TORRO-367443 format. One line per 5 residues: number of its first residue (from 1); their letters; for each residue x, y, z of N, C-alpha, C, CB. Coordinates in nm, 2 decimals, decimal comma. Glycine has a CB too. Layout:
NUM) A) X:Y:Z:X:Y:Z:X:Y:Z:X:Y:Z  ...
END
This chain:
1) MAITF) 4,43:10,58:9,74:4,55:10,49:9,84:4,61:10,40:9,75:4,48:10,39:9,99  4,74:10,41:9,75:4,83:10,32:9,62:4,88:10,21:9,71:5,00:10,42:9,53  4,87:10,09:9,65:4,92:10,01:9,70:5,07:9,93:9,64:4,82:9,95:9,71  5,14:9,88:9,70:5,29:9,86:9,63:5,28:9,72:9,66:5,44:9,94:9,70  5,32:9,64:9,53:5,30:9,48:9,54:5,43:9,42:9,51:5,18:9,43:9,44
6) KYSEI) 5,45:9,30:9,61:5,56:9,21:9,55:5,51:9,10:9,55:5,70:9,19:9,62  5,61:9,00:9,51:5,57:8,86:9,52:5,64:8,81:9,61:5,58:8,79:9,40  5,54:8,68:9,61:5,59:8,58:9,75:5,71:8,52:9,70:5,48:8,45:9,80  5,80:8,46:9,79:5,89:8,40:9,78:5,91:8,30:9,62:5,88:8,35:9,89  5,82:8,20:9,61:5,77:8,16:9,51:5,73:8,21:9,40:5,70:8,12:9,54
11) GESKF) 5,66:8,29:9,44:5,60:8,39:9,30:5,73:8,47:9,21:5,49:8,55:9,37  5,82:8,52:9,31:5,97:8,57:9,31:6,04:8,49:9,21:6,05:8,56:9,44  6,05:8,39:9,23:6,14:8,27:9,15:6,06:8,26:9,03:6,15:8,12:9,24  5,92:8,22:9,05:5,85:8,18:8,93:5,85:8,30:8,82:5,70:8,15:8,96  5,80:8,42:8,88:5,74:8,50:8,76:5,87:8,64:8,77:5,55:8,55:8,80
16) GRFVA) 5,92:8,67:8,88:6,00:8,80:8,92:6,08:8,82:8,78:6,11:8,78:9,08  6,16:8,72:8,71:6,25:8,78:8,64:6,18:8,81:8,47:6,40:8,68:8,65  6,04:8,77:8,48:5,93:8,83:8,32:5,87:8,95:8,35:5,79:8,72:8,27  5,80:8,98:8,49:5,74:9,08:8,51:5,75:9,14:8,64:5,62:9,06:8,49  5,72:9,25:8,67:5,76:9,33:8,79:5,62:9,31:8,90:5,79:9,52:8,75
21) AQKVG) 5,61:9,28:8,98:5,49:9,22:9,08:5,41:9,35:9,09:5,54:9,15:9,25  5,45:9,48:9,05:5,39:9,58:9,07:5,26:9,57:8,95:5,50:9,71:9,07  5,36:9,57:8,84:5,26:9,59:8,72:5,15:9,47:8,73:5,33:9,58:8,57  5,19:9,34:8,78:5,07:9,22:8,78:4,98:9,29:8,86:5,10:9,08:8,85  5,02:9,33:9,01:4,91:9,38:9,08:4,82:9,49:9,04:4,94:9,40:9,19
26) EVLLK) 4,88:9,59:8,95:4,80:9,67:8,90:4,69:9,63:8,79:4,88:9,76:8,86  4,73:9,53:8,72:4,65:9,46:8,63:4,54:9,38:8,72:4,74:9,36:8,53  4,57:9,32:8,81:4,46:9,23:8,89:4,39:9,30:8,96:4,50:9,12:8,98  4,46:9,44:9,00:4,33:9,55:9,06:4,21:9,60:8,97:4,40:9,70:9,11  4,28:9,60:8,82:4,18:9,65:8,73:4,09:9,55:8,70:4,23:9,70:8,61
31) LGAGT) 4,11:9,44:8,70:4,04:9,32:8,64:3,94:9,27:8,80:4,18:9,18:8,56  3,96:9,33:8,90:3,88:9,30:9,01:3,78:9,44:9,06:4,00:9,25:9,13  3,81:9,56:8,97:3,72:9,65:9,00:3,58:9,63:9,01:3,74:9,74:8,93  3,50:9,69:9,10:3,39:9,62:9,10:3,32:9,52:9,20:3,39:9,58:9,01  3,23:9,51:9,22:3,15:9,44:9,36:3,19:9,27:9,32:2,94:9,48:9,36
36) EGFKP) 3,22:9,25:9,24:3,24:9,07:9,20:3,36:9,02:9,19:3,19:9,03:9,06  3,47:9,12:9,24:3,59:9,05:9,20:3,65:9,00:9,07:3,60:8,97:9,27  3,70:8,89:9,06:3,76:8,83:8,95:3,80:8,71:8,96:3,86:8,88:8,90  3,78:8,65:8,88:3,82:8,47:8,90:3,94:8,44:8,76:3,64:8,33:8,87  3,99:8,33:8,82:4,11:8,28:8,73:4,09:8,30:8,60:4,13:8,15:8,75
41) QAVVD) 3,97:8,27:8,52:3,97:8,27:8,39:3,98:8,42:8,32:3,85:8,21:8,37  3,92:8,52:8,41:3,93:8,65:8,36:4,07:8,70:8,35:3,85:8,73:8,44  4,17:8,59:8,42:4,31:8,68:8,44:4,38:8,61:8,30:4,41:8,65:8,61  4,33:8,46:8,30:4,39:8,39:8,15:4,33:8,50:8,05:4,32:8,21:8,11  4,21:8,52:8,02:4,15:8,60:7,94:4,24:8,70:7,90:4,04:8,66:8,00
46) HAFNR) 4,28:8,78:7,99:4,31:8,91:7,96:4,50:8,87:7,91:4,26:9,04:8,12  4,54:8,78:8,00:4,68:8,76:7,91:4,70:8,70:7,80:4,77:8,71:7,98  4,56:8,64:7,75:4,60:8,57:7,60:4,64:8,66:7,51:4,49:8,49:7,52  4,61:8,82:7,56:4,61:8,94:7,44:4,83:8,91:7,47:4,50:9,17:7,50  4,85:8,94:7,34:5,02:8,95:7,33:5,05:9,05:7,40:5,09:8,97:7,19
51) RSPLH) 4,98:9,20:7,44:5,03:9,27:7,45:5,01:9,32:7,60:5,01:9,34:7,36  4,92:9,23:7,68:4,91:9,20:7,81:5,05:9,18:7,89:4,82:9,08:7,80  5,06:9,26:8,00:5,20:9,22:8,06:5,19:9,10:8,13:5,25:9,32:8,17  5,08:9,03:8,13:5,02:8,90:8,20:5,09:8,80:8,08:4,82:8,90:8,22  5,09:8,81:7,97:5,11:8,73:7,85:5,22:8,62:7,91:5,16:8,83:7,72
56) KLFEW) 5,33:8,67:7,91:5,47:8,57:7,94:5,47:8,51:8,03:5,58:8,62:7,96  5,37:8,55:8,10:5,37:8,46:8,26:5,29:8,33:8,22:5,28:8,55:8,40  5,23:8,29:8,10:5,14:8,19:8,09:5,24:8,10:7,97:4,98:8,24:8,06  5,19:7,94:7,99:5,23:7,86:7,86:5,13:7,87:7,77:5,26:7,72:7,89  5,16:7,92:7,65:5,05:7,91:7,55:5,04:7,81:7,46:5,05:8,01:7,47
61) DDAKA) 5,17:7,71:7,47:5,17:7,59:7,39:5,10:7,47:7,42:5,29:7,56:7,38  4,96:7,46:7,39:4,90:7,34:7,38:4,92:7,23:7,44:4,89:7,32:7,30  5,05:7,19:7,37:5,11:7,04:7,41:5,17:7,06:7,58:5,26:6,99:7,29  5,25:7,18:7,56:5,28:7,19:7,72:5,21:7,22:7,80:5,36:7,27:7,76  5,11:7,27:7,75:5,02:7,33:7,85:4,96:7,21:7,91:4,90:7,43:7,79
66) GAAYR) 4,89:7,11:7,82:4,83:6,99:7,83:4,90:6,91:7,93:4,82:6,93:7,69  5,01:6,88:7,93:5,09:6,78:7,99:5,09:6,87:8,13:5,25:6,73:7,90  5,16:6,96:8,15:5,12:7,02:8,27:4,99:7,03:8,34:5,14:7,13:8,26  4,88:7,07:8,26:4,75:7,03:8,35:4,73:6,91:8,40:4,64:7,04:8,30  4,77:6,81:8,31:4,78:6,65:8,36:4,85:6,63:8,52:4,88:6,57:8,23
71) LQQAR) 4,95:6,71:8,50:5,01:6,70:8,65:4,95:6,77:8,75:5,16:6,75:8,65  4,91:6,87:8,74:4,83:6,93:8,81:4,72:6,83:8,84:4,80:7,06:8,75  4,66:6,77:8,76:4,54:6,68:8,81:4,59:6,57:8,89:4,45:6,62:8,69  4,68:6,52:8,84:4,77:6,43:8,95:4,77:6,45:9,08:4,90:6,42:8,93  4,87:6,60:9,09:4,87:6,64:9,25:4,75:6,64:9,32:4,91:6,78:9,27
76) WLVAS) 4,59:6,70:9,21:4,50:6,72:9,28:4,44:6,59:9,36:4,42:6,79:9,19  4,45:6,45:9,28:4,44:6,35:9,25:4,46:6,30:9,41:4,53:6,31:9,14  4,64:6,28:9,43:4,71:6,23:9,52:4,65:6,32:9,65:4,86:6,25:9,47  4,63:6,46:9,65:4,62:6,50:9,78:4,47:6,49:9,80:4,68:6,65:9,81  4,41:6,44:9,72:4,25:6,41:9,75:4,20:6,25:9,81:4,17:6,43:9,60
81) IYVEG) 4,33:6,18:9,86:4,33:6,05:9,88:4,39:6,09:10,06:4,44:5,96:9,76  4,27:6,04:10,16:4,26:6,04:10,30:4,30:5,91:10,37:4,13:6,08:10,34  4,32:5,91:10,45:4,33:5,77:10,55:4,20:5,76:10,62:4,46:5,79:10,68  4,09:5,63:10,60:3,98:5,62:10,63:4,00:5,54:10,78:3,89:5,56:10,51  4,10:5,47:10,76:4,12:5,38:10,92:4,27:5,32:10,85:3,96:5,22:10,97
86) IEGTT) 4,34:5,26:10,97:4,46:5,17:10,96:4,42:5,03:11,02:4,60:5,23:11,04  4,43:4,92:10,95:4,41:4,79:10,98:4,47:4,73:11,09:4,44:4,72:10,89  4,43:4,70:11,19:4,49:4,66:11,33:4,57:4,75:11,39:4,58:4,56:11,32  4,52:4,86:11,41:4,57:4,98:11,47:4,46:5,06:11,54:4,64:5,06:11,37  4,49:5,02:11,68:4,38:5,14:11,78:4,45:5,23:11,86:4,28:5,07:11,89
91) EDVSL) 4,57:5,23:11,87:4,64:5,35:11,96:4,65:5,45:11,87:4,79:5,33:12,02  4,65:5,46:11,78:4,67:5,61:11,69:4,56:5,63:11,58:4,83:5,61:11,60  4,42:5,68:11,63:4,35:5,72:11,54:4,35:5,82:11,46:4,28:5,71:11,58  4,45:5,90:11,55:4,48:6,08:11,47:4,51:6,04:11,31:4,66:6,18:11,56  4,54:5,94:11,26:4,57:5,95:11,12:4,42:5,93:11,03:4,68:5,83:11,08
96) ENARA) 4,33:5,90:11,12:4,19:5,90:11,05:4,15:6,00:11,00:4,09:5,86:11,12  4,09:6,03:10,84:4,07:6,11:10,78:4,18:6,25:10,80:3,94:6,10:10,81  4,31:6,20:10,76:4,40:6,27:10,76:4,48:6,24:10,61:4,47:6,24:10,88  4,54:6,34:10,55:4,57:6,29:10,42:4,68:6,16:10,41:4,62:6,42:10,35  4,69:6,07:10,31:4,74:5,97:10,30:4,85:5,97:10,26:4,69:5,90:10,25
101) FHSVR) 4,92:6,12:10,18:5,01:6,12:10,10:5,06:6,25:10,12:4,98:6,10:9,98  5,19:6,28:10,15:5,25:6,40:10,14:5,35:6,42:10,04:5,31:6,42:10,25  5,40:6,53:9,99:5,49:6,57:9,89:5,60:6,61:9,99:5,43:6,69:9,79  5,72:6,53:10,02:5,84:6,55:10,08:5,96:6,57:10,00:5,85:6,46:10,16  6,03:6,62:10,05:6,17:6,62:9,97:6,27:6,56:10,06:6,23:6,77:9,94
106) RNQRG) 6,33:6,45:10,01:6,45:6,38:10,12:6,52:6,43:9,97:6,46:6,17:10,20  6,58:6,37:9,90:6,70:6,39:9,78:6,61:6,47:9,64:6,78:6,21:9,72  6,50:6,44:9,66:6,41:6,53:9,55:6,27:6,51:9,58:6,42:6,48:9,39  6,19:6,58:9,56:6,07:6,61:9,64:6,00:6,44:9,56:5,98:6,81:9,61  5,90:6,39:9,64:5,81:6,31:9,62:5,72:6,28:9,69:5,84:6,22:9,60
111) YHDVE) 5,61:6,19:9,68:5,52:6,18:9,78:5,54:6,05:9,85:5,37:6,20:9,73  5,49:6,08:9,97:5,53:5,95:10,06:5,40:5,93:10,14:5,65:5,98:10,16  5,38:5,80:10,18:5,26:5,79:10,25:5,25:5,80:10,42:5,22:5,66:10,22  5,19:5,83:10,49:5,20:5,88:10,61:5,23:5,70:10,72:5,03:5,99:10,64  5,23:5,61:10,67:5,36:5,51:10,73:5,45:5,54:10,72:5,38:5,40:10,70
116) AIRND) 5,51:5,54:10,62:5,68:5,60:10,55:5,70:5,69:10,62:5,70:5,67:10,39  5,64:5,81:10,64:5,66:5,90:10,73:5,67:5,89:10,86:5,59:5,97:10,71  5,60:5,83:10,91:5,57:5,79:11,05:5,71:5,70:11,10:5,42:5,69:11,06  5,78:5,66:11,00:5,89:5,54:11,04:6,01:5,58:10,97:5,84:5,38:10,98  6,03:5,72:10,97:6,14:5,76:10,88:6,19:5,90:10,95:6,08:5,79:10,72
121) WELQT) 6,26:5,92:11,05:6,31:6,03:11,13:6,32:6,16:11,00:6,48:5,99:11,21  6,39:6,14:10,90:6,42:6,25:10,81:6,30:6,29:10,70:6,55:6,22:10,75  6,21:6,19:10,72:6,07:6,27:10,61:6,00:6,34:10,76:5,91:6,12:10,51  5,98:6,25:10,88:5,92:6,36:10,97:5,97:6,48:10,96:5,93:6,32:11,11  6,12:6,50:10,98:6,16:6,61:11,01:6,12:6,71:10,89:6,30:6,61:11,06
126) QLLRQ) 6,14:6,69:10,78:6,11:6,75:10,63:5,95:6,80:10,65:6,13:6,61:10,49  5,88:6,69:10,68:5,73:6,73:10,70:5,68:6,85:10,78:5,67:6,63:10,76  5,75:6,83:10,94:5,74:6,92:11,03:5,79:7,06:10,96:5,82:6,87:11,16  5,91:7,08:10,89:5,96:7,21:10,86:5,87:7,27:10,74:6,10:7,20:10,82  5,83:7,20:10,66:5,73:7,25:10,57:5,58:7,26:10,61:5,74:7,17:10,47
131) ADKEL) 5,55:7,21:10,70:5,41:7,26:10,78:5,46:7,39:10,85:5,36:7,14:10,92  5,58:7,41:10,91:5,62:7,55:10,97:5,59:7,66:10,85:5,79:7,54:11,01  5,65:7,60:10,75:5,68:7,71:10,64:5,55:7,77:10,60:5,75:7,66:10,50  5,46:7,65:10,56:5,33:7,70:10,53:5,23:7,79:10,64:5,25:7,59:10,49  5,28:7,75:10,75:5,19:7,85:10,86:5,28:8,00:10,89:5,19:7,75:11,04
136) SAMKG) 5,40:7,98:10,83:5,44:8,09:10,86:5,39:8,20:10,72:5,60:8,08:10,89  5,41:8,13:10,60:5,30:8,17:10,53:5,22:8,25:10,53:5,26:8,12:10,51  5,12:8,16:10,61:4,96:8,19:10,65:4,98:8,30:10,74:4,88:8,08:10,73  5,05:8,34:10,83:5,04:8,42:10,93:5,06:8,55:10,84:5,14:8,38:11,06  5,15:8,55:10,73:5,18:8,64:10,64:5,05:8,69:10,58:5,26:8,58:10,55
141) RYRSL) 4,96:8,58:10,52:4,84:8,63:10,44:4,77:8,71:10,57:4,75:8,50:10,36  4,75:8,65:10,66:4,65:8,69:10,78:4,72:8,78:10,91:4,59:8,54:10,84  4,80:8,84:10,86:4,87:8,95:10,97:4,78:9,02:10,99:4,99:9,04:10,92  4,66:9,09:10,95:4,56:9,17:11,03:4,48:9,11:11,12:4,47:9,25:10,96  4,48:8,98:11,11:4,39:8,88:11,22:4,45:8,89:11,32:4,36:8,72:11,19
146) KDVCD) 4,49:8,96:11,46:4,59:8,91:11,57:4,57:8,78:11,67:4,59:9,02:11,66  4,44:8,73:11,64:4,39:8,62:11,71:4,43:8,50:11,61:4,23:8,63:11,74  4,46:8,52:11,50:4,48:8,39:11,44:4,64:8,39:11,47:4,43:8,38:11,27  4,69:8,50:11,42:4,87:8,48:11,42:4,86:8,43:11,56:5,00:8,64:11,41  4,84:8,50:11,63:4,86:8,45:11,78:4,85:8,28:11,80:4,75:8,52:11,87
151) IIDEA) 4,75:8,19:11,73:4,71:8,06:11,72:4,80:7,99:11,61:4,57:8,05:11,70  4,88:8,07:11,53:4,96:8,00:11,46:5,10:8,00:11,50:4,96:8,04:11,35  5,13:8,10:11,59:5,24:8,16:11,66:5,24:8,00:11,75:5,22:8,32:11,75  5,16:7,96:11,84:5,14:7,86:11,92:5,16:7,73:11,84:5,01:7,88:11,97  5,10:7,70:11,72:5,12:7,60:11,64:5,24:7,58:11,62:5,05:7,60:11,53
156) RSKIS) 5,33:7,69:11,56:5,46:7,67:11,50:5,54:7,65:11,63:5,52:7,80:11,41  5,51:7,68:11,73:5,58:7,64:11,84:5,60:7,52:11,93:5,54:7,70:11,90  5,48:7,44:11,88:5,47:7,32:11,89:5,52:7,27:11,81:5,38:7,28:11,89  5,53:7,27:11,67:5,60:7,20:11,55:5,76:7,21:11,58:5,57:7,27:11,41  5,81:7,32:11,64:5,93:7,32:11,70:5,96:7,24:11,79:5,96:7,43:11,74
161) ERAAG) 5,94:7,23:11,90:5,92:7,11:12,00:5,92:6,98:11,95:5,81:7,11:12,08  5,81:6,97:11,85:5,79:6,85:11,82:5,95:6,79:11,72:5,64:6,84:11,73  5,99:6,87:11,65:6,10:6,86:11,53:6,22:6,87:11,64:6,09:7,01:11,38  6,22:6,92:11,73:6,34:6,88:11,80:6,35:6,77:11,88:6,37:6,96:11,87  6,24:6,70:11,95:6,23:6,55:11,96:6,19:6,44:11,86:6,14:6,53:12,04
166) SKPGA) 6,20:6,46:11,78:6,12:6,37:11,63:6,24:6,25:11,65:6,12:6,48:11,41  6,20:6,14:11,65:6,27:6,04:11,64:6,20:5,92:11,57:6,32:6,02:11,75  6,26:5,82:11,50:6,21:5,74:11,40:6,11:5,66:11,50:6,34:5,64:11,31  6,00:5,65:11,43:5,87:5,54:11,47:5,80:5,62:11,56:5,92:5,38:11,54  5,80:5,77:11,60:5,72:5,88:11,66:5,64:5,90:11,56:5,79:6,01:11,69
171) TV) 5,51:5,95:11,61:5,39:5,99:11,55:5,38:6,11:11,51:5,29:5,97:11,63  5,38:6,13:11,37:5,39:6,28:11,34:5,24:6,35:11,36:5,45:6,30:11,19
END
């Protein structure tokens, strides 16, 4: 059985101009041959060889890669901060144990706290659109699980309803 590969929309914009998705998929299949699959380090190790088709997909300049890694660490750090509670608030406990910051695009992408998002119609709408796109991508990944896709469709429908009725000050 032969598999045909393609990039995701993001993957296409990031890697498509350098190496065909089919070639990358074939390399990854070889790396994953066997019962253990492969880890990201195996991909990096393979790509380190200048003759590897994956080589040009990585940043090998340590100065640039170091800075990029620190940016990724910052993203992980921000994503790891959740709301434990909100002082003086009893009516909305739905924010407890939720992410405290979301990366949302207004004029440019930036992190915004949940309170700022709750009080800004434009940020709410952007976050709802982002949630819908993520659910759409999840549905694509789990297309073979019909029950999961049905749940995702229901969630997307609720997001559409919520976005249509989105008003400043409403709870996201």
